[in-house]
VOGU-3710 file (C-alpha; in Angstrom, 3 decimals, decimal comma):
1> madtahvdtf> 13,661/3,154/29,186  16,625/5,074/27,414  16,169/8,815/26,127  13,809/8,292/23,144  14,574/9,593/19,809  11,071/10,602/18,995  10,410/13,948/18,563  6,753/13,066/18,768  6,503/10,978/21,801  2,573/10,198/21,556
11> ardnlppqdq> 3,580/6,585/21,273  5,720/6,587/24,489  3,359/8,434/26,419  0,633/6,306/25,791  2,202/2,819/26,714  0,783/1,548/29,599  2,560/1,920/32,827  5,895/-0,239/33,248  3,766/-2,106/36,341  1,334/-3,331/33,886
21> wptftfdrpe> 4,414/-4,742/31,560  4,563/-8,301/31,321  8,034/-9,305/32,660  10,491/-9,349/29,932  13,444/-11,887/29,510  16,701/-11,633/27,558  18,458/-14,544/28,763  20,135/-15,800/25,713  23,316/-14,261/24,045  21,187/-13,492/20,907
31> lqyperlnca> 18,863/-11,620/22,674  21,386/-9,060/23,955  20,751/-5,229/22,079  22,474/-2,088/22,597  20,797/0,754/24,029  20,549/2,420/20,762  19,244/0,142/18,010  17,366/1,063/14,552  15,817/-2,405/13,331  15,806/-1,021/9,954
41> vafldrwvee> 19,858/-0,948/9,748  20,037/-4,430/10,828  17,535/-5,526/8,485  18,673/-3,685/4,774  21,673/-1,670/5,395  23,887/-3,820/7,130  23,820/-6,326/3,862  24,881/-3,487/1,687  27,901/-2,445/4,228  28,858/-6,174/4,156
51> grgdepciis> 29,538/-6,199/0,512  26,207/-8,252/-0,402  23,946/-5,387/-1,674  23,583/-6,671/-5,241  22,008/-9,805/-3,595  18,227/-9,885/-4,594  15,826/-9,157/-1,840  12,307/-8,945/-3,242  10,961/-10,645/-6,029  7,500/-10,182/-7,513
61> psetlsyrql> 5,471/-10,313/-10,777  6,029/-6,565/-11,693  10,032/-6,225/-10,475  13,054/-7,732/-8,327  15,026/-5,434/-6,438  18,659/-6,168/-4,853  19,286/-5,171/-1,344  20,885/-1,847/-2,786  17,954/-1,028/-4,914  15,486/-1,710/-2,200
71> qervnricnv> 18,145/0,895/0,250  17,941/3,150/-2,554  14,353/3,717/-3,002  13,815/3,169/0,894  16,392/6,144/1,419  14,153/8,364/-0,975  11,106/7,328/0,423  12,717/8,724/4,173  13,714/12,132/2,285  10,104/12,349/1,045
81> lvhrlgfvpg> 8,824/12,107/4,467  11,038/14,581/6,098  11,420/17,011/3,592  8,024/17,172/2,118  5,477/15,996/4,037  6,667/17,603/7,498  7,281/14,072/8,985  9,648/13,740/12,375  10,403/10,963/14,494  7,772/9,145/16,532
91> nrvllrsann> 4,976/10,261/13,742  2,504/7,545/12,910  2,186/6,468/9,325  -1,107/4,216/7,900  -0,166/1,949/5,162  -2,302/0,295/2,894  -1,381/-2,288/0,246  -1,201/-5,665/-0,500  1,897/-7,572/-0,310  4,259/-5,889/-2,888
101> pmmvaaylav> 7,850/-4,074/-3,203  6,298/-0,634/-2,694  4,652/-1,581/0,582  8,093/-3,178/1,936  10,144/-0,397/0,720  7,447/2,382/2,827  7,178/0,123/5,852  11,064/0,323/6,115  11,183/3,869/5,490  9,280/4,657/8,238
111> lkaggvvvat> 11,388/2,444/10,525  14,816/4,284/9,569  13,041/7,722/9,725  12,571/6,867/13,125  8,476/6,650/12,724  5,753/4,060/13,611  4,253/2,185/11,323  0,607/1,476/11,013  -0,201/-1,089/8,452  -3,853/-2,379/7,587
121> mpllrareia> -5,832/-4,684/5,468  -6,133/-4,236/1,890  -9,564/-5,247/2,663  -10,728/-2,671/5,321  -13,447/-0,338/4,980  -13,660/3,296/5,775  -15,093/3,329/9,210  -12,602/0,350/9,881  -9,533/1,982/8,402  -10,713/5,988/10,606
131> yplnkakiti> -10,472/3,472/13,666  -6,663/3,419/13,830  -6,297/6,788/12,334  -7,885/8,225/15,064  -6,496/5,916/17,783  -2,996/6,135/17,147  -3,659/10,142/16,138  -1,901/9,702/12,418  -0,935/12,126/10,525  0,545/10,829/7,151
141> alcdhrlaee> -0,695/7,910/4,969  1,175/5,850/2,179  -1,580/4,131/0,258  -1,703/2,044/-3,086  -3,697/3,936/-5,769  -6,112/0,996/-5,998  -7,011/1,471/-2,810  -7,964/5,141/-2,584  -11,607/5,266/-2,463  -12,002/3,608/1,135
151> meraksmapd> -8,759/5,950/1,921  -10,660/9,138/0,866  -13,589/8,182/2,643  -11,908/7,379/5,839  -9,839/10,736/5,484  -12,994/12,567/5,830  -13,540/10,857/9,185  -9,594/11,423/10,607  -9,407/15,213/11,493  -5,332/14,507/12,523
161> lqhvvywgsg> -4,990/12,968/9,016  -2,909/15,617/7,128  -1,089/14,230/4,037  -2,449/10,812/2,089  0,009/10,053/-0,813  -0,662/7,501/-3,068  1,667/5,144/-5,492  0,795/3,908/-8,352  -1,223/6,318/-9,907  1,069/7,645/-12,447
171> khdsleamia> 0,051/10,940/-10,944  2,586/14,010/-10,934  2,042/13,826/-6,892  2,165/10,151/-6,390  4,815/8,642/-4,362  6,878/7,635/-7,448  7,003/11,203/-8,501  7,990/12,460/-5,377  10,730/9,936/-4,725  12,310/10,447/-8,064
181> sasqdfaavd> 13,662/13,447/-7,272  14,544/12,816/-3,572  18,469/11,946/-2,628  18,827/8,282/-2,365  21,030/9,046/0,729  19,556/8,846/4,211  21,059/8,479/7,337  19,198/6,228/9,953  17,596/7,681/13,023  19,493/6,828/15,818
191> ttaddvclig> 16,540/5,500/17,831  16,953/3,193/20,896  16,268/-0,107/21,259  12,833/0,654/23,075  11,506/3,330/20,802  7,994/2,230/19,399  8,340/1,474/15,742  5,034/-0,334/15,462  1,450/-0,418/16,251  -0,230/-3,663/14,921
201> ftsgttgepk> -3,706/-3,367/15,212  -5,680/-7,026/16,559  -9,044/-8,069/14,127  -11,337/-7,075/16,689  -12,916/-10,315/17,133  -13,100/-9,374/20,719  -14,381/-6,304/20,580  -12,444/-2,934/19,638  -9,429/-3,662/17,967  -6,195/-3,289/20,497
211> gtmhfhrdml> -3,013/-1,410/18,811  -0,133/-3,729/20,258  2,919/-1,391/20,253  6,182/-3,201/19,437  10,037/-1,837/19,999  12,887/-1,948/17,611  14,085/-4,604/19,800  11,147/-6,802/19,214  11,358/-6,841/15,247  15,104/-8,344/15,871
221> aicdaysrnv> 13,968/-10,684/18,887  11,199/-12,825/16,926  13,927/-13,093/14,167  16,389/-14,429/17,162  13,886/-16,305/18,609  12,190/-18,309/16,373  13,331/-18,171/12,841  16,845/-18,171/13,993  16,415/-21,245/16,510  13,371/-23,011/15,242
231> lrpepcdrfi> 13,336/-22,307/11,065  16,871/-21,707/10,983  16,775/-20,542/7,534  19,803/-19,800/5,335  21,127/-16,651/2,772  20,377/-18,945/-0,298  16,400/-19,643/1,000  13,538/-17,823/-0,912  10,543/-17,461/1,304  6,921/-16,947/-0,268
241> gspplaftfg> 3,821/-17,029/1,645  0,456/-15,417/1,675  -0,406/-13,709/4,921  -0,569/-9,887/4,620  2,088/-7,556/5,663  -0,276/-5,665/7,667  -0,573/-9,452/10,070  2,248/-9,839/11,892  2,536/-13,523/11,305  2,850/-12,159/7,675
251> lggivlfpms> 5,402/-9,247/8,479  8,037/-11,667/10,179  7,492/-14,809/7,773  8,043/-12,901/4,505  10,093/-10,067/4,919  11,558/-9,926/8,405  12,469/-13,451/8,715  14,171/-13,448/5,191  16,190/-10,136/5,672  17,198/-11,287/8,783
261> vgastvllek> 19,841/-13,898/7,344  20,236/-11,822/3,833  18,015/-14,184/2,121  15,068/-13,328/-0,746  11,404/-12,777/-0,630  8,680/-13,595/-3,048  5,686/-11,198/-2,836  2,398/-11,949/-4,375  -0,497/-9,642/-4,147  -2,975/-12,671/-4,526
271> agpddllpai> -1,484/-15,715/-2,723  -4,469/-17,868/-2,188  -4,014/-21,715/-2,713  -4,545/-21,631/-6,604  -1,725/-18,797/-6,684  0,353/-20,274/-4,145  1,565/-23,612/-5,967  2,269/-21,945/-9,548  4,099/-19,010/-7,797  6,307/-21,587/-6,260
281> mqyraticft> 7,116/-23,821/-8,852  7,804/-20,416/-11,060  10,002/-18,666/-8,456  11,477/-22,085/-6,795  10,519/-20,859/-3,533  12,231/-22,750/-0,346  10,287/-21,796/2,644  6,437/-21,477/2,862  4,056/-19,597/5,249  0,485/-20,050/5,238
291> aptayramls> -2,628/-21,108/7,232  -3,540/-25,229/7,675  -6,436/-24,291/5,654  -4,405/-23,503/2,500  -2,146/-26,504/2,864  -5,473/-28,613/2,888  -6,688/-26,860/-0,385  -3,545/-27,315/-2,156  -3,373/-30,928/-1,630  -5,907/-31,380/-4,164
301> klegydissl> -3,944/-29,206/-6,874  -0,104/-30,752/-6,165  -0,664/-32,356/-9,392  0,619/-30,929/-12,266  3,227/-28,295/-9,878  6,802/-28,987/-9,488  7,079/-27,753/-5,717  10,182/-29,969/-5,191  12,296/-26,399/-4,376  10,248/-26,507/-1,257
311> rkcvsagepl> 12,154/-27,397/1,828  10,124/-26,228/4,882  6,611/-25,068/5,653  5,484/-23,332/8,414  1,576/-23,215/9,447  0,179/-20,851/11,559  -2,669/-18,389/12,347  -5,221/-21,158/13,348  -4,512/-24,890/14,609  -3,119/-27,542/12,337
321> pkgtfeawrd> -4,881/-30,418/12,405  -3,198/-33,621/12,859  -4,938/-34,940/9,406  -3,443/-32,247/7,357  -0,279/-32,295/8,856  -0,335/-36,066/7,962  -1,778/-35,704/4,533  0,972/-32,982/3,608  3,775/-34,913/4,687  2,202/-37,846/2,637
331> atnirlmdgi> 2,076/-35,802/-0,195  5,222/-33,751/-0,002  7,590/-35,140/2,481  7,542/-32,014/4,239  6,705/-31,593/7,795  4,714/-28,966/8,563  5,957/-26,958/11,024  3,315/-25,589/13,431  3,121/-22,794/15,541  1,065/-20,456/17,747
341> gatemlhifi> 1,569/-16,518/17,782  -0,285/-13,473/18,582  -0,058/-9,876/17,336  0,434/-9,044/21,150  3,623/-11,189/21,045  4,540/-10,081/17,579  4,867/-13,570/16,203  5,162/-17,349/16,852  6,485/-18,144/20,157  5,939/-22,074/20,738
351> aaredeihpg> 6,889/-24,327/17,926  8,968/-27,130/17,140  12,138/-27,842/14,536  11,321/-30,338/11,771  13,177/-33,338/13,507  11,395/-32,293/16,905  7,804/-32,460/15,774  4,854/-34,314/17,606  2,111/-34,409/15,215  -0,623/-32,709/16,687
361> atgkpvpgye> 0,939/-30,704/19,091  1,967/-27,474/18,733  5,425/-27,449/20,535  7,180/-26,283/23,070  8,607/-22,609/23,868  10,358/-20,935/21,322  14,249/-21,019/22,953  14,033/-17,401/24,684  10,485/-17,778/25,917  8,643/-19,345/28,883
371> akvideegrd> 5,477/-20,736/29,332  2,905/-23,075/31,231  -0,773/-23,747/32,010  -2,288/-22,092/35,064  -5,977/-22,061/36,421  -8,486/-19,642/36,366  -6,744/-18,253/40,013  -3,437/-17,850/37,850  -1,820/-21,208/39,879  0,345/-23,322/38,079
381> lppgsvgrla> -0,977/-26,794/36,797  0,893/-29,909/36,728  1,555/-31,823/32,964  -1,835/-33,473/31,511  -3,897/-30,617/32,468  -6,077/-28,506/30,644  -5,935/-24,625/31,039  -4,943/-21,036/30,176  -1,764/-20,436/28,476  0,622/-18,171/30,355
391> vrgptgcryl> 3,744/-17,238/28,141  6,795/-14,800/28,842  9,967/-13,774/26,902  11,380/-11,157/24,945  8,477/-9,713/23,175  5,124/-8,892/24,881  1,619/-7,210/25,543  1,765/-3,296/25,857  -1,454/-1,888/24,785  -1,978/1,534/23,332
401> aderqrkyvq> -3,871/3,349/25,822  -6,403/0,535/26,524  -7,927/-0,983/29,878  -7,881/-4,543/28,659  -3,788/-4,438/29,102  -4,877/-5,767/32,699  -6,654/-8,753/31,466  -3,657/-9,752/29,038  -0,983/-9,452/31,272  -1,293/-10,608/34,834
411> dgwnitgdty> 1,644/-11,441/37,252  4,031/-10,487/34,619  2,540/-13,345/32,246  0,936/-13,025/28,756  -2,339/-14,542/29,265  -3,053/-15,427/25,626  -6,356/-17,062/25,214  -6,091/-19,793/24,435  -6,423/-22,966/26,402  -3,673/-26,027/26,473
421> lmdedgyfwy> -2,280/-28,829/27,769  1,047/-29,878/28,643  2,311/-33,283/28,396  5,022/-34,919/30,434  7,659/-34,077/27,610  6,805/-30,383/27,905  5,143/-30,313/24,739  2,108/-27,905/24,479  -1,183/-29,472/22,704  -3,934/-27,034/21,655
431> qarsddmiis> -7,408/-27,402/23,227  -9,252/-24,043/22,254  -9,469/-20,618/22,069  -10,523/-19,943/25,886  -13,957/-19,249/24,921  -14,283/-21,976/22,510  -14,589/-24,567/25,044  -17,929/-25,985/24,832  -19,595/-27,363/28,169  -22,093/-29,581/27,068
441> agyniagpev> -24,157/-31,566/29,462  -21,330/-31,208/32,356  -18,746/-32,185/29,181  -15,620/-29,781/28,484  -15,332/-30,041/24,488  -13,045/-28,144/22,433  -14,324/-27,364/18,894  -11,113/-27,392/17,120  -11,002/-31,280/18,417  -14,220/-32,132/16,781
451> eaallthpav> -13,166/-30,236/13,721  -10,155/-32,191/13,067  -11,786/-35,080/13,481  -14,445/-33,966/10,953  -11,988/-33,261/8,618  -10,644/-36,865/8,435  -13,703/-37,601/6,686  -13,380/-37,695/2,270  -16,432/-35,643/2,315  -15,457/-32,517/4,569
461> aecgvvgapd> -13,487/-29,627/2,833  -13,945/-27,105/5,770  -15,987/-27,022/8,829  -16,320/-24,760/12,319  -17,622/-26,291/15,523  -19,303/-24,298/17,930  -21,577/-24,754/20,866  -25,440/-24,053/20,064  -28,127/-23,552/22,865  -30,184/-26,510/23,844
471> dgrgtvvkay> -33,042/-27,219/26,543  -31,964/-30,590/27,815  -28,135/-30,274/27,419  -27,908/-26,467/27,755  -25,343/-26,356/25,040  -24,964/-28,916/22,284  -22,057/-29,272/19,884  -22,948/-27,972/16,289  -20,585/-28,147/13,279  -20,959/-26,052/9,904
481> vvlrpghlpg> -20,013/-28,234/7,238  -18,734/-27,137/3,961  -18,775/-30,343/1,347  -16,517/-31,752/-1,115  -17,653/-31,565/-4,550  -19,526/-34,827/-4,927  -21,092/-35,055/-1,798  -24,734/-34,034/-1,002  -26,272/-33,023/2,427  -28,655/-34,898/4,130
491> aeltkalqdh> -29,898/-36,977/6,595  -27,399/-39,994/5,631  -24,340/-37,899/5,348  -25,284/-36,516/8,594  -25,244/-40,031/10,405  -22,508/-41,072/8,350  -20,271/-37,821/9,594  -21,434/-38,219/13,669  -20,460/-42,262/13,304  -16,656/-41,182/11,728
501> vkqeiapyky> -16,530/-38,570/14,620  -17,415/-41,028/17,261  -14,713/-43,578/16,059  -12,126/-40,873/16,181  -12,600/-38,998/19,248  -14,216/-40,098/22,446  -18,292/-40,457/21,428  -19,439/-37,783/23,879  -17,777/-35,081/21,621  -19,580/-35,810/18,624
511> prliefvdal> -21,659/-32,896/16,688  -25,368/-33,437/17,537  -26,320/-31,040/15,367  -24,907/-30,841/11,775  -25,684/-27,684/9,335  -24,004/-27,767/5,642  -22,914/-24,180/4,703  -21,548/-22,984/1,440  -19,201/-21,445/3,101  -17,409/-20,355/6,231
521> prtqtgklqr> -16,915/-16,911/8,123  -13,256/-15,855/7,505  -11,454/-12,939/8,783  -8,819/-11,321/6,043  -6,204/-13,362/7,215  -7,937/-16,407/6,551  -8,936/-17,440/10,251  -12,137/-19,290/10,801  -14,370/-16,603/12,499  -16,133/-19,291/15,476
531> felrriaqdm> -17,707/-16,074/17,278  -19,438/-15,388/14,233  -20,693/-18,951/14,021  -21,574/-18,810/17,681  -23,663/-15,817/16,918  -25,281/-17,403/14,110  -26,088/-20,696/16,246  -27,135/-18,551/19,578  -29,594/-16,338/16,995  -31,137/-18,803/14,750
541> gkpqeamsa> -31,658/-21,920/16,876  -31,764/-24,907/15,016  -32,339/-23,937/11,410  -34,355/-26,482/8,911  -31,105/-27,487/7,081  -29,984/-29,022/10,797  -30,116/-32,675/11,234  -30,212/-33,856/14,669  -29,193/-37,514/15,811
//
């Protein structure tokens, strides 16, 4: 590692020991990075220097910023951090906001000033905010004033937090008031390529959230690997999407990828299916990032919206059912680009270009990455075998002071916790999260496969499939189903759904229990919380609403 530019060396001091790191590979020309590198220069300053400063960068319902205007705002925030808030390179800065221009400006300012961003989901409560504040020993927070209530409560639980500055309040001590008198000139801190610039906290679905540490070079690597080689955007593209910027899927998809090629992005504070369609039409967006659930929900709402500007649609965050892929393709003539990523890896590492998609498969390793399927002992499995996914490339897992590093990284490979099958052509087929495999009467059944089969029935809007305890079989397949309007739950529909699954996949995989529910538990990023369904199934046994066949 090169000599750090950090004055506050907390982040580097709390990296895992290097013998616990994954093997990093940079064996492609586009992945060669200089020793000194500040990624904010690559994403923002260079476009101004190259004469493209007046091109649109961020478009939102409240304002549009060119690259030059964004640079000026970023520089002003840098000066506020340094001269008003006592910031030094290496300090961690908490950011809290929905997706809007000020959030992006604050994000880039922390990077440019040599700091470490810790972004959080807007819906987190005080205790959830206090966890990263204390784990990362954060001293400064920049926050949208509409999120002040929980932020103030969290402040009382975080003794290291010295400054909380709000924007949008209109008060004399707001961020806008501070930057109004700050200089619009700021020279980027000469950070090293391997200085930490981001700590992304996981959603905590398997225990306490883990802080994943990423370098300046990592921010470029996901653009130079996935975006350049698979997505292939152009400067004229206009990105749009739903994932929060605190979610690395959103950070890459609707900020870093467009800015890496000098394109523009549309930022929406509300970006559900009912919001995305009119926004795509209004802003003539060309590339969309959202989850499979959202694409499926938009299918029934397409009529009345002109989304002909769209040319690429990326799906990630949860498995993409083949039925959703086919329905979207038939309705829009666009092939959904599936992908799998991880907070630990920063972004997508298995995917396929539009012309190389095998419907139902996630794809092949993104150029720059390697992937394989291994057994429980870490031995390579031949094509056609189901096992654990292992991956390595230019990005990888480095947890902030966490013993779980040893579990995620084994023999230099990142073990993602996903179960996959690789076919003879090198395509990877998702089976389940490793803890989503259901073992019933000796059979291994992947919950997501059963979900995909159920979703092809016209009565099913959403579903989640987990294992439920059973005296005879140990575990049986149980489906929690949200119905489309006009369909009523009952024994008749239960049997129809079970028969439908038997026709779609191997009959032994059908759900022996079906419970109809009004909604499914999801994370703030829209992922289905199967662990919560598993808990419900374990705690409640067989509710009265469940129909058995």
